[in-house]
Structure formats: C-alpha cells, structure tokens
C-alpha positions as CSV (number, residue, x, y, z in Angstrom):
1,M,-1.8,5.6,29.7
2,H,-1.6,1.8,29.7
3,E,-1.3,1.8,25.9
4,L,2.4,2.5,26.3
5,S,2.8,-0.7,28.4
6,V,0.7,-2.6,25.9
7,T,3.0,-1.4,23.1
8,V,6.2,-2.2,25.0
9,E,4.9,-5.8,25.6
10,L,3.8,-6.1,21.9
11,V,7.2,-5.0,20.6
12,D,9.0,-7.2,23.1
13,M,6.8,-10.2,22.3
14,V,7.5,-9.9,18.5
15,A,11.2,-9.2,18.9
16,R,11.6,-12.3,21.1
17,Q,10.1,-14.5,18.4
18,V,12.0,-13.1,15.4
19,P,15.8,-13.8,15.0
20,A,17.9,-10.7,15.6
21,D,19.1,-10.5,12.0
22,V,15.5,-10.4,10.6
23,Q,13.7,-7.1,10.0
24,V,10.0,-6.9,10.8
25,T,8.2,-4.9,8.1
26,R,4.6,-5.2,9.3
27,V,2.7,-6.1,12.5
28,A,-1.1,-6.6,12.3
29,L,-3.2,-6.4,15.4
30,E,-6.8,-6.9,16.4
31,V,-7.9,-4.5,19.1
32,G,-11.5,-5.1,20.0
33,R,-13.6,-2.0,20.6
34,L,-14.5,-3.3,24.1
35,S,-10.9,-4.0,25.0
36,G,-10.3,-0.8,26.8
37,V,-7.2,-0.1,24.6
38,M,-7.3,3.0,22.5
39,T,-5.7,2.7,19.1
40,S,-4.5,6.2,18.5
41,P,-2.1,6.2,21.5
42,L,-1.0,2.6,20.4
43,R,-0.1,3.9,17.0
44,F,1.7,6.9,18.5
45,C,3.7,4.8,20.9
46,F,4.6,2.0,18.4
47,D,7.2,4.0,16.4
48,L,8.8,5.3,19.6
49,V,9.0,1.9,21.3
50,A,10.1,0.0,18.1
51,A,13.0,2.4,17.4
52,G,16.3,0.5,17.6
53,T,14.7,-2.9,17.6
54,S,14.0,-5.4,14.7
55,L,10.6,-3.7,14.4
56,D,12.1,-0.3,13.7
57,G,10.3,1.1,10.6
58,A,7.6,-1.6,10.6
59,R,4.1,-0.7,9.6
60,L,1.4,-1.2,12.3
61,D,-2.0,-2.2,11.0
62,I,-4.9,-2.3,13.4
63,A,-8.3,-3.9,12.9
64,E,-11.0,-2.9,15.4
65,P,-13.6,-5.6,15.6
66,P,-16.9,-4.4,17.1
67,G,-18.3,-5.5,20.4
68,R,-20.7,-8.4,20.4
69,G,-22.8,-10.0,23.0
70,R,-25.7,-12.4,23.7
71,C,-28.6,-11.2,25.8
72,R,-29.1,-13.5,28.8
73,R,-32.8,-12.5,29.0
74,C,-34.0,-13.0,25.4
75,G,-31.0,-14.8,23.8
76,A,-30.5,-12.2,21.0
77,D,-27.1,-11.5,19.6
78,V,-26.4,-7.8,19.8
79,D,-23.8,-5.3,18.5
80,L,-22.2,-3.4,21.3
81,P,-20.6,0.0,20.5
82,D,-19.8,0.2,24.2
83,L,-20.3,-1.7,27.5
84,L,-23.4,0.4,28.5
85,T,-25.6,-0.4,25.4
86,P,-28.7,-2.5,26.3
87,C,-30.2,-5.2,24.3
88,G,-33.2,-4.3,22.1
89,C,-35.4,-6.0,24.8
90,G,-34.1,-3.4,27.3
91,S,-31.9,-5.9,29.3
92,R,-28.4,-5.0,30.3
93,E,-27.6,-8.6,31.2
94,I,-25.4,-9.3,28.2
95,E,-22.7,-11.9,28.0
96,L,-19.8,-10.6,25.9
97,T,-18.9,-12.7,22.9
98,G,-16.5,-10.5,21.0
99,G,-14.7,-7.2,20.9
100,E,-12.5,-7.6,24.0
101,Q,-9.4,-9.1,22.3
102,V,-6.0,-7.6,21.8
103,R,-4.0,-9.9,19.7
104,I,-1.3,-10.1,17.1
105,T,-2.8,-11.6,13.9
106,A,0.2,-11.4,11.6
107,V,3.9,-10.5,11.5
108,E,5.7,-9.9,8.2
109,V,9.5,-10.0,7.9
110,R,12.1,-9.3,5.3
C-alpha cells in the first residue's frame, strides 16, 4: 500500500514548512483520478501518521479531479475515468492532460 508512504511524505512535508509551535488545522489535497493513489487509504492513514505532529487533529480535504486527455488521432479533448478508456473515435492514443496530480493545495494553521 503506497498510500502509507505518500501520507508519511505529505505529513513530513507540511510539518517541515510549519513552525513547531503552530498547529495545522486543515490540509487540502488534489489527488487526480489517474494518479494511482487511492483516497480511502490516504484518509485512513492520515490521522495515524499525523498523531503527535503539528498536524495532529487536522482535517484532510481531498478533491479528486477527473482524468483528461487529448486524442493524438483526432485532437479531441476527452474525459478519462480510467487509463483504458478510448477516445470517441476509437483511438487509444491519448496524451494525458490532467488527473495525474497529487499535490497540496492549501494548509490552514491556528
């Protein structure tokens, strides 16, 4: 389960940027649907990993942007619920343009 290592890195990254005497109250993430990171295990791991850190008790908000791509054959922009979805023209030659990101979008402190 690589979500545990993603969560450890996330908590470490935020904790390194926030002074030790500051309490983090909220962390907002974008986890694209094509990123390969599952959000349920991320949520489960977050409270466990954050315990005893400046993120202890913080709320984790996760937005899940959809996958997007551009067909190399016809040039259409397509929604991609997964990596196996073809373009409407039938082509599977799709350049990904969105939905692969895992990034912190906001950190709120008290």
